[in-house]
PDB file with SEQRES, HELIX, SHEET and CRYST1 records, atoms N, CA, C and O in Angstrom:
SEQRES   1 A   51  UNK UNK UNK UNK UNK UNK UNK UNK UNK UNK UNK UNK UNK          
SEQRES   2 A   51  UNK UNK UNK UNK UNK UNK UNK UNK UNK UNK UNK UNK UNK          
SEQRES   3 A   51  UNK UNK UNK UNK UNK UNK UNK UNK UNK UNK UNK UNK UNK          
SEQRES   4 A   51  UNK UNK UNK UNK UNK UNK UNK UNK UNK UNK UNK UNK              
HELIX    1 AA1 UNK A   14  UNK A   49  1                                  36    
CRYST1    1.000    1.000    1.000  90.00  90.00  90.00 P 1           1          
ATOM      1  N   UNK A   1      29.605-117.765 147.879  1.00  0.00           N  
ATOM      2  CA  UNK A   1      30.159-117.577 149.227  1.00  0.00           C  
ATOM      3  C   UNK A   1      29.112-117.721 150.328  1.00  0.00           C  
ATOM      4  O   UNK A   1      28.059-117.095 150.212  1.00  0.00           O  
ATOM      5  N   UNK A   2      29.320-118.472 151.348  1.00  0.00           N  
ATOM      6  CA  UNK A   2      28.364-118.659 152.419  1.00  0.00           C  
ATOM      7  C   UNK A   2      28.505-117.531 153.375  1.00  0.00           C  
ATOM      8  O   UNK A   2      29.603-117.037 153.630  1.00  0.00           O  
ATOM      9  N   UNK A   3      27.347-117.110 153.923  1.00  0.00           N  
ATOM     10  CA  UNK A   3      27.414-116.073 155.001  1.00  0.00           C  
ATOM     11  C   UNK A   3      28.087-116.660 156.250  1.00  0.00           C  
ATOM     12  O   UNK A   3      27.922-117.842 156.553  1.00  0.00           O  
ATOM     13  N   UNK A   4      28.829-115.842 156.953  1.00  0.00           N  
ATOM     14  CA  UNK A   4      29.535-116.281 158.133  1.00  0.00           C  
ATOM     15  C   UNK A   4      28.472-116.652 159.240  1.00  0.00           C  
ATOM     16  O   UNK A   4      27.437-116.010 159.416  1.00  0.00           O  
ATOM     17  N   UNK A   5      28.842-117.747 159.955  1.00  0.00           N  
ATOM     18  CA  UNK A   5      27.995-118.191 161.028  1.00  0.00           C  
ATOM     19  C   UNK A   5      28.153-117.324 162.237  1.00  0.00           C  
ATOM     20  O   UNK A   5      29.277-116.986 162.609  1.00  0.00           O  
ATOM     21  N   UNK A   6      27.088-116.959 162.852  1.00  0.00           N  
ATOM     22  CA  UNK A   6      27.218-116.152 164.089  1.00  0.00           C  
ATOM     23  C   UNK A   6      27.181-117.007 165.290  1.00  0.00           C  
ATOM     24  O   UNK A   6      26.184-117.660 165.601  1.00  0.00           O  
ATOM     25  N   UNK A   7      28.307-116.994 165.976  1.00  0.00           N  
ATOM     26  CA  UNK A   7      28.346-117.832 167.193  1.00  0.00           C  
ATOM     27  C   UNK A   7      27.987-116.994 168.471  1.00  0.00           C  
ATOM     28  O   UNK A   7      27.902-117.576 169.552  1.00  0.00           O  
ATOM     29  N   UNK A   8      27.791-115.751 168.382  1.00  0.00           N  
ATOM     30  CA  UNK A   8      27.520-114.937 169.570  1.00  0.00           C  
ATOM     31  C   UNK A   8      26.015-115.160 169.875  1.00  0.00           C  
ATOM     32  O   UNK A   8      25.210-115.497 169.007  1.00  0.00           O  
ATOM     33  N   UNK A   9      25.686-114.937 171.225  1.00  0.00           N  
ATOM     34  CA  UNK A   9      24.331-115.161 171.639  1.00  0.00           C  
ATOM     35  C   UNK A   9      23.313-114.336 171.039  1.00  0.00           C  
ATOM     36  O   UNK A   9      23.613-113.198 170.677  1.00  0.00           O  
ATOM     37  N   UNK A  10      22.052-114.815 170.882  1.00  0.00           N  
ATOM     38  CA  UNK A  10      20.997-114.149 170.263  1.00  0.00           C  
ATOM     39  C   UNK A  10      20.689-112.795 171.101  1.00  0.00           C  
ATOM     40  O   UNK A  10      20.651-112.806 172.331  1.00  0.00           O  
ATOM     41  N   UNK A  11      20.487-111.715 170.383  1.00  0.00           N  
ATOM     42  CA  UNK A  11      20.142-110.467 171.062  1.00  0.00           C  
ATOM     43  C   UNK A  11      18.764-110.411 171.425  1.00  0.00           C  
ATOM     44  O   UNK A  11      18.421-109.789 172.430  1.00  0.00           O  
ATOM     45  N   UNK A  12      17.898-111.037 170.659  1.00  0.00           N  
ATOM     46  CA  UNK A  12      16.411-110.976 170.854  1.00  0.00           C  
ATOM     47  C   UNK A  12      16.069-112.310 171.571  1.00  0.00           C  
ATOM     48  O   UNK A  12      15.940-113.378 170.972  1.00  0.00           O  
ATOM     49  N   UNK A  13      15.930-112.140 172.964  1.00  0.00           N  
ATOM     50  CA  UNK A  13      15.643-113.353 173.804  1.00  0.00           C  
ATOM     51  C   UNK A  13      14.178-113.428 174.004  1.00  0.00           C  
ATOM     52  O   UNK A  13      13.496-112.414 173.861  1.00  0.00           O  
ATOM     53  N   UNK A  14      13.654-114.563 174.325  1.00  0.00           N  
ATOM     54  CA  UNK A  14      12.253-114.759 174.662  1.00  0.00           C  
ATOM     55  C   UNK A  14      11.739-113.758 175.708  1.00  0.00           C  
ATOM     56  O   UNK A  14      10.605-113.279 175.683  1.00  0.00           O  
ATOM     57  N   UNK A  15      12.664-113.491 176.617  1.00  0.00           N  
ATOM     58  CA  UNK A  15      12.291-112.553 177.739  1.00  0.00           C  
ATOM     59  C   UNK A  15      12.156-111.090 177.193  1.00  0.00           C  
ATOM     60  O   UNK A  15      11.315-110.304 177.630  1.00  0.00           O  
ATOM     61  N   UNK A  16      12.977-110.815 176.284  1.00  0.00           N  
ATOM     62  CA  UNK A  16      12.959-109.446 175.666  1.00  0.00           C  
ATOM     63  C   UNK A  16      11.612-109.339 174.835  1.00  0.00           C  
ATOM     64  O   UNK A  16      10.982-108.282 174.856  1.00  0.00           O  
ATOM     65  N   UNK A  17      11.199-110.358 174.152  1.00  0.00           N  
ATOM     66  CA  UNK A  17       9.948-110.355 173.380  1.00  0.00           C  
ATOM     67  C   UNK A  17       8.768-110.247 174.323  1.00  0.00           C  
ATOM     68  O   UNK A  17       7.846-109.468 174.084  1.00  0.00           O  
ATOM     69  N   UNK A  18       8.793-111.026 175.393  1.00  0.00           N  
ATOM     70  CA  UNK A  18       7.730-110.941 176.428  1.00  0.00           C  
ATOM     71  C   UNK A  18       7.628-109.575 177.006  1.00  0.00           C  
ATOM     72  O   UNK A  18       6.524-109.101 177.272  1.00  0.00           O  
ATOM     73  N   UNK A  19       8.775-108.898 177.218  1.00  0.00           N  
ATOM     74  CA  UNK A  19       8.729-107.503 177.827  1.00  0.00           C  
ATOM     75  C   UNK A  19       8.072-106.587 176.883  1.00  0.00           C  
ATOM     76  O   UNK A  19       7.214-105.812 177.305  1.00  0.00           O  
ATOM     77  N   UNK A  20       8.404-106.611 175.632  1.00  0.00           N  
ATOM     78  CA  UNK A  20       7.924-105.727 174.579  1.00  0.00           C  
ATOM     79  C   UNK A  20       6.320-106.052 174.354  1.00  0.00           C  
ATOM     80  O   UNK A  20       5.539-105.129 174.124  1.00  0.00           O  
ATOM     81  N   UNK A  21       5.930-107.268 174.427  1.00  0.00           N  
ATOM     82  CA  UNK A  21       4.509-107.575 174.207  1.00  0.00           C  
ATOM     83  C   UNK A  21       3.717-107.040 175.410  1.00  0.00           C  
ATOM     84  O   UNK A  21       2.590-106.570 175.249  1.00  0.00           O  
ATOM     85  N   UNK A  22       4.316-107.112 176.636  1.00  0.00           N  
ATOM     86  CA  UNK A  22       3.596-106.591 177.762  1.00  0.00           C  
ATOM     87  C   UNK A  22       3.521-105.057 177.737  1.00  0.00           C  
ATOM     88  O   UNK A  22       2.510-104.451 178.091  1.00  0.00           O  
ATOM     89  N   UNK A  23       4.616-104.474 177.311  1.00  0.00           N  
ATOM     90  CA  UNK A  23       4.698-103.022 177.182  1.00  0.00           C  
ATOM     91  C   UNK A  23       3.728-102.460 176.209  1.00  0.00           C  
ATOM     92  O   UNK A  23       3.124-101.407 176.418  1.00  0.00           O  
ATOM     93  N   UNK A  24       3.582-103.231 175.071  1.00  0.00           N  
ATOM     94  CA  UNK A  24       2.651-102.827 174.036  1.00  0.00           C  
ATOM     95  C   UNK A  24       1.235-102.902 174.560  1.00  0.00           C  
ATOM     96  O   UNK A  24       0.418-102.020 174.297  1.00  0.00           O  
ATOM     97  N   UNK A  25       0.942-103.962 175.307  1.00  0.00           N  
ATOM     98  CA  UNK A  25      -0.417-104.141 175.908  1.00  0.00           C  
ATOM     99  C   UNK A  25      -0.751-102.932 176.831  1.00  0.00           C  
ATOM    100  O   UNK A  25      -1.831-102.342 176.811  1.00  0.00           O  
ATOM    101  N   UNK A  26       0.319-102.625 177.657  1.00  0.00           N  
ATOM    102  CA  UNK A  26       0.047-101.463 178.619  1.00  0.00           C  
ATOM    103  C   UNK A  26      -0.164-100.171 177.916  1.00  0.00           C  
ATOM    104  O   UNK A  26      -1.021 -99.380 178.310  1.00  0.00           O  
ATOM    105  N   UNK A  27       0.614 -99.924 176.856  1.00  0.00           N  
ATOM    106  CA  UNK A  27       0.497 -98.597 176.012  1.00  0.00           C  
ATOM    107  C   UNK A  27      -0.831 -98.595 175.333  1.00  0.00           C  
ATOM    108  O   UNK A  27      -1.476 -97.550 175.248  1.00  0.00           O  
ATOM    109  N   UNK A  28      -1.280 -99.763 174.828  1.00  0.00           N  
ATOM    110  CA  UNK A  28      -2.605 -99.818 174.079  1.00  0.00           C  
ATOM    111  C   UNK A  28      -3.733 -99.554 175.112  1.00  0.00           C  
ATOM    112  O   UNK A  28      -4.672 -98.827 174.788  1.00  0.00           O  
ATOM    113  N   UNK A  29      -3.679-100.094 176.288  1.00  0.00           N  
ATOM    114  CA  UNK A  29      -4.728 -99.874 177.308  1.00  0.00           C  
ATOM    115  C   UNK A  29      -4.703 -98.443 177.671  1.00  0.00           C  
ATOM    116  O   UNK A  29      -5.783 -97.887 177.869  1.00  0.00           O  
ATOM    117  N   UNK A  30      -3.581 -97.767 177.784  1.00  0.00           N  
ATOM    118  CA  UNK A  30      -3.495 -96.377 178.091  1.00  0.00           C  
ATOM    119  C   UNK A  30      -4.079 -95.480 177.072  1.00  0.00           C  
ATOM    120  O   UNK A  30      -4.753 -94.498 177.381  1.00  0.00           O  
ATOM    121  N   UNK A  31      -3.794 -95.852 175.753  1.00  0.00           N  
ATOM    122  CA  UNK A  31      -4.326 -95.084 174.676  1.00  0.00           C  
ATOM    123  C   UNK A  31      -5.863 -95.161 174.634  1.00  0.00           C  
ATOM    124  O   UNK A  31      -6.532 -94.147 174.431  1.00  0.00           O  
ATOM    125  N   UNK A  32      -6.430 -96.400 174.833  1.00  0.00           N  
ATOM    126  CA  UNK A  32      -7.864 -96.477 174.981  1.00  0.00           C  
ATOM    127  C   UNK A  32      -8.478 -95.732 176.023  1.00  0.00           C  
ATOM    128  O   UNK A  32      -9.533 -95.142 175.789  1.00  0.00           O  
ATOM    129  N   UNK A  33      -7.930 -95.685 177.178  1.00  0.00           N  
ATOM    130  CA  UNK A  33      -8.416 -94.934 178.217  1.00  0.00           C  
ATOM    131  C   UNK A  33      -8.318 -93.386 177.942  1.00  0.00           C  
ATOM    132  O   UNK A  33      -9.215 -92.633 178.321  1.00  0.00           O  
ATOM    133  N   UNK A  34      -7.266 -92.957 177.309  1.00  0.00           N  
ATOM    134  CA  UNK A  34      -7.217 -91.561 176.956  1.00  0.00           C  
ATOM    135  C   UNK A  34      -8.210 -91.221 175.912  1.00  0.00           C  
ATOM    136  O   UNK A  34      -8.767 -90.124 175.965  1.00  0.00           O  
ATOM    137  N   UNK A  35      -8.482 -92.063 174.967  1.00  0.00           N  
ATOM    138  CA  UNK A  35      -9.434 -91.899 173.884  1.00  0.00           C  
ATOM    139  C   UNK A  35     -10.844 -91.739 174.497  1.00  0.00           C  
ATOM    140  O   UNK A  35     -11.555 -90.806 174.128  1.00  0.00           O  
ATOM    141  N   UNK A  36     -11.272 -92.640 175.439  1.00  0.00           N  
ATOM    142  CA  UNK A  36     -12.589 -92.545 176.025  1.00  0.00           C  
ATOM    143  C   UNK A  36     -12.683 -91.266 176.890  1.00  0.00           C  
ATOM    144  O   UNK A  36     -13.750 -90.656 176.961  1.00  0.00           O  
ATOM    145  N   UNK A  37     -11.631 -90.878 177.514  1.00  0.00           N  
ATOM    146  CA  UNK A  37     -11.623 -89.679 178.351  1.00  0.00           C  
ATOM    147  C   UNK A  37     -11.883 -88.476 177.548  1.00  0.00           C  
ATOM    148  O   UNK A  37     -12.696 -87.628 177.917  1.00  0.00           O  
ATOM    149  N   UNK A  38     -11.179 -88.377 176.404  1.00  0.00           N  
ATOM    150  CA  UNK A  38     -11.314 -87.305 175.466  1.00  0.00           C  
ATOM    151  C   UNK A  38     -12.699 -87.193 174.863  1.00  0.00           C  
ATOM    152  O   UNK A  38     -13.264 -86.107 174.734  1.00  0.00           O  
ATOM    153  N   UNK A  39     -13.203 -88.297 174.516  1.00  0.00           N  
ATOM    154  CA  UNK A  39     -14.596 -88.426 173.929  1.00  0.00           C  
ATOM    155  C   UNK A  39     -15.619 -87.944 175.068  1.00  0.00           C  
ATOM    156  O   UNK A  39     -16.516 -87.160 174.758  1.00  0.00           O  
ATOM    157  N   UNK A  40     -15.492 -88.392 176.338  1.00  0.00           N  
ATOM    158  CA  UNK A  40     -16.335 -88.030 177.319  1.00  0.00           C  
ATOM    159  C   UNK A  40     -16.322 -86.491 177.515  1.00  0.00           C  
ATOM    160  O   UNK A  40     -17.350 -85.822 177.623  1.00  0.00           O  
ATOM    161  N   UNK A  41     -15.108 -86.011 177.550  1.00  0.00           N  
ATOM    162  CA  UNK A  41     -14.916 -84.509 177.747  1.00  0.00           C  
ATOM    163  C   UNK A  41     -15.599 -83.736 176.623  1.00  0.00           C  
ATOM    164  O   UNK A  41     -16.235 -82.706 176.848  1.00  0.00           O  
ATOM    165  N   UNK A  42     -15.456 -84.241 175.455  1.00  0.00           N  
ATOM    166  CA  UNK A  42     -16.108 -83.604 174.277  1.00  0.00           C  
ATOM    167  C   UNK A  42     -17.608 -83.559 174.436  1.00  0.00           C  
ATOM    168  O   UNK A  42     -18.249 -82.518 174.289  1.00  0.00           O  
ATOM    169  N   UNK A  43     -18.161 -84.760 174.752  1.00  0.00           N  
ATOM    170  CA  UNK A  43     -19.659 -84.885 174.967  1.00  0.00           C  
ATOM    171  C   UNK A  43     -20.088 -83.904 176.085  1.00  0.00           C  
ATOM    172  O   UNK A  43     -21.063 -83.176 175.903  1.00  0.00           O  
ATOM    173  N   UNK A  44     -19.411 -83.871 177.191  1.00  0.00           N  
ATOM    174  CA  UNK A  44     -19.815 -82.958 178.229  1.00  0.00           C  
ATOM    175  C   UNK A  44     -19.726 -81.517 177.773  1.00  0.00           C  
ATOM    176  O   UNK A  44     -20.619 -80.732 178.089  1.00  0.00           O  
ATOM    177  N   UNK A  45     -18.746 -81.153 177.085  1.00  0.00           N  
ATOM    178  CA  UNK A  45     -18.634 -79.774 176.566  1.00  0.00           C  
ATOM    179  C   UNK A  45     -19.747 -79.471 175.590  1.00  0.00           C  
ATOM    180  O   UNK A  45     -20.313 -78.379 175.635  1.00  0.00           O  
ATOM    181  N   UNK A  46     -20.099 -80.443 174.668  1.00  0.00           N  
ATOM    182  CA  UNK A  46     -21.215 -80.139 173.776  1.00  0.00           C  
ATOM    183  C   UNK A  46     -22.528 -80.019 174.525  1.00  0.00           C  
ATOM    184  O   UNK A  46     -23.362 -79.181 174.182  1.00  0.00           O  
ATOM    185  N   UNK A  47     -22.732 -80.877 175.582  1.00  0.00           N  
ATOM    186  CA  UNK A  47     -23.936 -80.768 176.419  1.00  0.00           C  
ATOM    187  C   UNK A  47     -24.060 -79.435 177.115  1.00  0.00           C  
ATOM    188  O   UNK A  47     -25.169 -78.922 177.261  1.00  0.00           O  
ATOM    189  N   UNK A  48     -22.880 -78.818 177.579  1.00  0.00           N  
ATOM    190  CA  UNK A  48     -23.013 -77.584 178.238  1.00  0.00           C  
ATOM    191  C   UNK A  48     -23.301 -76.482 177.299  1.00  0.00           C  
ATOM    192  O   UNK A  48     -23.845 -75.453 177.700  1.00  0.00           O  
ATOM    193  N   UNK A  49     -22.940 -76.663 176.002  1.00  0.00           N  
ATOM    194  CA  UNK A  49     -23.204 -75.696 175.028  1.00  0.00           C  
ATOM    195  C   UNK A  49     -24.645 -75.763 174.583  1.00  0.00           C  
ATOM    196  O   UNK A  49     -25.144 -74.843 173.936  1.00  0.00           O  
ATOM    197  N   UNK A  50     -25.312 -76.843 174.925  1.00  0.00           N  
ATOM    198  CA  UNK A  50     -26.813 -76.990 174.608  1.00  0.00           C  
ATOM    199  C   UNK A  50     -26.928 -77.541 173.215  1.00  0.00           C  
ATOM    200  O   UNK A  50     -27.962 -77.331 172.582  1.00  0.00           O  
ATOM    201  N   UNK A  51     -25.925 -78.242 172.685  1.00  0.00           N  
ATOM    202  CA  UNK A  51     -26.095 -78.876 171.377  1.00  0.00           C  
ATOM    203  C   UNK A  51     -26.619 -80.339 171.489  1.00  0.00           C  
ATOM    204  O   UNK A  51     -26.812 -81.004 170.472  1.00  0.00           O  
TER     205      UNK A  51                                                      
END                                                                             
């Protein structure tokens, strides 16, 4: 038995893919900024402790 052919429009459009790619790029950039900020804060804290 053959699967039924779907005649409805695609739900995943190229525009939707582009949107999610851009969103992932922005989230990744934010995560890197947060990582460097936390690392810098840790280094400053260690410096203040005299280590």
